[in-house]
C-alpha positions in Angstrom: 21.2 21.7 -12.0 20.4 23.8 -15.1 17.0 25.5 -15.6 16.9 24.3 -19.3 18.0 21.3 -21.2 19.2 21.2 -24.9 17.6 18.2 -26.6 18.9 17.2 -30.1 17.4 14.5 -32.3 20.3 12.3 -33.4 18.5 9.2 -34.7 15.5 9.0 -37.1 12.2 8.1 -35.4 10.9 6.5 -38.7 11.3 2.9 -37.5 10.5 3.7 -33.9 7.3 2.7 -32.0 4.4 5.1 -32.9 4.2 6.4 -29.3 7.9 7.4 -29.4 7.4 9.1 -32.8 4.5 11.2 -31.2 6.7 12.0 -28.2 9.5 13.3 -30.5 7.0 15.5 -32.4 5.6 16.8 -29.1 9.1 17.8 -28.0 9.3 20.0 -31.2 11.9 17.8 -32.9 10.8 17.6 -36.5 14.1 17.1 -38.3 17.4 15.3 -37.7 20.0 17.3 -35.7 17.4 19.9 -34.7 18.0 21.2 -31.2 15.3 22.6 -28.8 15.6 24.1 -25.3 13.1 22.6 -22.9 12.6 23.4 -19.2 14.2 21.0 -16.8 11.2 19.5 -15.0 9.7 16.0 -14.3 7.5 15.9 -17.5 10.4 16.8 -19.8 12.6 14.3 -18.1 9.9 11.6 -18.6 9.7 12.4 -22.3 13.4 12.3 -22.7 13.7 9.0 -20.8 11.0 7.5 -23.2 13.1 8.4 -26.3 16.6 8.4 -24.9 17.8 6.1 -27.7 16.8 8.8 -30.3 18.1 12.0 -28.6 21.1 13.6 -27.1 20.7 15.8 -24.0 22.9 18.6 -22.7 22.4 21.1 -19.9 21.9 24.6 -21.2 
């Protein structure tokens, strides 16, 4: 298992639930197709699971 995950925003959170929009911003994803590297831990996995329909995840 990798130490980091690459998370990319692939769908706009405009029409998403407000809680999901806040989660996307908290992950540092401010624009479409922006990629951030996040640590692979339980809290990151929980945020990804909440917005899995908006993001693409790869092991870094």
